[in-house]
N, C-alpha and C positions, 0 to 999 in steps of 0.2 A: 133365403140362406144363402150367403155367398158361400162358393167352394173353397175348398182349401187343399192343399198339395196332398197326394197319395189317397185321397178318400173317395175317388171315382173309378173303382177298379170295377169294370163291366165284363170281365170274364165269367165265364160257365165254367166253373172248377172242376165241374164232372167228377166228381169224387168216386162214383162207382167204377170209372175208368182206372184208377191207380189199381185195382185189385185184378185187372186182366191184362197179364202179363204178354199174350198175344197181340192186344191193341197197342200196348206200349213199343214192342219191339216192332210192329209194322210202322207206328209213328215216327221212328227214330230212322226209318228206311224211306221215308215218305219225301220227296224234294220239296212239298208244299210247307212242311214244318217249320215252325221257326224257333231258334235257339237266343234267347237272349244271354249276352256274352258278358261275363265279370272278370276282371283279373285287377289283382291287387285291391279289391274293394272297388274298384272304378268301373263304370259301363261303358260297353261299346255304343256309339251314337253315329247318327249320319252328322256332318258337320255342315248342315244347311242353318237357313233362317227361315223358320225357327227349327231348332234341332228335331229329328226323328230318332226315335228308338230303331238301331240297325239290328235285323235277325240275319244270322248265319242260318244255312240249311244243312241238313246232316251231312250230305258230302262235304261240305267246306269243313265241318269240324273233323272228319276223318282226316282230311289233308293237316290238320294242326298237329295231329298226333295224338296217343293217350294221355287223358287227364285222369289225376290222381282220386277224381270221384265220379261216378256217372250222373248225367244229367238230372234234373227234377222236373218230374211233370206239373207243368202249373194249371192246364185247363185247356179249354177251347175258346178260340175267338172266331166267331160265326163259322165254327166246323173247323177250323184250322188248329192243331194241335201247337201249343207252346210249351218249350221246355226253358229251364237255367242252367247254367253250369260255369263254373269258375275255371278259367285256365291260368297257367304259369305265365308270368312276366315274360319269358322265352318265347313263348308262342305267339306274342303279338306279331312278329315279326311276319307270321304265315297269313297274316289278314292284309289286303290292300289297303293301302291309307287308314291305319286303325285311328280311332279317335276315340279315348278312353276319359271320361269325364267323372268327376267326385259328383255325387249327387244331391247332398245336403244345400249347396251354393246355387244349383243348377236345375232344380227341380222344377221352376216354372218356366224353363225354357223348352221344356218338353210340353205336347199337348196332355191335358189332364189324365186322359185315361190311360195314356203311355206312363206317365209318371208313377202311377198308380201299380202299372204291371211291374215298373221296375223295383218300386217299393217292396211289393211282395216277393218278388224273385231275390233281393237283396236279403230280405228277413230270411228266406227258406235257406239260402248258402251259409249265411250267418251262423244258423242253426247247426247245418252239419258240419261246419269248421270248426265248433266249439263243442260238438259230441262225437267225436272220431272213434272214442272207445268208452266202453262201456262203465258207467259209474259203480257199479255193484262188483263186477269181476275184472276189471281191467282189461278185457280181451277187446279186440278192434268190433266196431259195432257191422252189423252185415246191413246194407241198404236194401229195402223192401218197398212195396206199394208206392212205385214210380217217385220214391224218395221223401214221402210222405210216413214212414215209420222206421225205425232202426230196432235191431235185434240184438242184443248183446249176450252175456254169457248167462246161462240157466232160463235160455229164453225170456231175457229182461226186455219186454218191449218198451219203445220210448216214442214219443209224439212231438210234433212241433210244438214250441211254447214262445207265449209272448210274455212280456214282464209289464203288468198294469202298472200305471202310474197314473196320479190325479194332475191336474194343473187347475188353477184356480184363480179368478179375478174377484177378491173381495172389495167390497166397495160401501161407502157410507154416504149418502146424499149424493153431492156433487164431486165428491173424490173418490179414487180408488188407490189400492196400495199395491205399488211394485216393489221390484228387489234387482240387486246390482251384483253379479259375482263378481268376484276380484280381478280375474282376468278380462273382463270387458272395460271398454271406455268409460270415462268418468260418467257421459251422460246416456248411459245405454242401459235401459232398465226393461224386465219384463215381468209376468206374472210368477206366481209362487207355484212351485211343482216339487213332487217328490212320488217316490215309489211305494207302493202299497205293502204293507207288511203281512205276515201270516197271522191269519185270526182276526182280520180288520176290515170293517166295511168300508166303501169308498168315501162315504161320509165322514166316519170316523178318520180316516185317513188324510182327508181333507183339515178337518179341525187339529189333528195333531201337527200336521206340517206348517200349518200356519203360524200355531204356537210355537212350534222349536224354531222356526226360521225368523218371526218377528214379533212375537209375545202378544200379538193380537188374538183376542177371543174372537169366535163368530159364531152364529146361531143358527139362522136358515141357511140350508144349503141346496142349493137347484142345479141339477144336470141340464147341461146344454148340448153339448155334442162329443163326439170322440174323433180321432185320429189316428191312422197307423203312423208308426214314427219309427222307420227302420235304422236308428242310430244306435245300439244295432237291431235291437229287436222288442220294441216298446210298443204299447197302445197308450195314448194319452187320453185319458178321459176328463173332460173339461167342464167345469163347474162354475157357477157365479155364488158368493156367500156373502151375506150381510154381516159386517162388524157390530160387536156389541158395544155399548158404549163405555169408556172409561178406559179402552185398552191402550196402553202406552207402547210403543215401538221399542223393542229391545232385541239385539241379534244372539238370541241364545244358544244357538248349537255352532255359531260363527261360520256356517254356510254361505251365507251372503257378506259381502264386504258392505251392503248399505241396503237400507227401506226408507221408503218415503210414500208420504201420502201424496197424491198428483191430483191437481184439478182440471176438470174439463179444459178450463181457458190455458192452462200450462201445456196440456197434450195438443190443443189445437193451434197453438202458437208455435209447434214444433220445439219445445225447449228442451222437450226430452225424447230420445231417440228408442221408440218401441218396435218389437218383432215383426219381421216381416210379413205381408201378406199372405204369403204360403202357410202360415202357421196357426196353429188353434188358439195360441196365445194372443194373436191379431183379432182371431174372430172373436175372443171373449172380451178383449177390450172395446173392439167396435160395436159388438152388441149393446154393452152398457152405455157407451160413449153416444151412439144414434140415437138413444131415446129422447136425448134434448133436441130442442129447435137447431137448425144450422145444417151447415154442410155435413156431409158424411166424411167420417174419419179416413176411408179408404181416397177419399180426394185430397184431403189437407195432406196426408203423408206420401202421397204419391213419390214423391221425389226422394223419399229417405233411404238411406244403405244402412243394413245392418253388417255390424262387425268392422 
């Protein structure tokens, strides 16, 4: 199976260390500790070829000044403690040759393991940014367990959450169903996706989203793979689904500007622009496409650009 972005996290999350204040305090004084730095949602990297994640050490963090939130403990990388922290844009000037990049378009420019660390860090920091106050009492949350627990009013404990979303390639024989959002270029299409609703199984979410967005009924639903998706804090759960006969495309909920059936020949001819290879959407399409004889989809679309 080809790998895709953010799914190669090799960290030891060392969950037991989150409850050890002495360990966390010592780690934040240890010069070997690495801090993943974000600012304005962008991550600090080395401007090299290829890019590498640039860690600061605790002493450098102290030099930057006070931050609004404490560092979040990510885990251990070969015994080395890693944390993530968001700094204010004004603090960037305290970093020698700062190079901050947006993750979505640049994930493949980092080694796979480092891109996964960045995604993990971004997800945790997004959770903190969105949960500064207790939803029950309105009081400011207290950060505990290395950033993996928040305590609000009335001892209301909160833990990191991700939003599960299904993403599915619907197919029938030699054709697959792809959709296009209104903000995308005319020839740019992707797989159907949507968030899982309360009280809904993943398989039911697949059937509902496909029906709502395209009017196509699906029968068999088969799980394929998942991908952490830190934009901002999702988990994409990928499926293949078999279309039932007689379904006519209709944009029922108007979330898509267009939806069409595409043949393998059209995709092979690059007549449609599909998602980048870093995405689970590409993996879903490629797994179906590569079942037929001929060149692999990854080779055929090597020069495509998304967006």
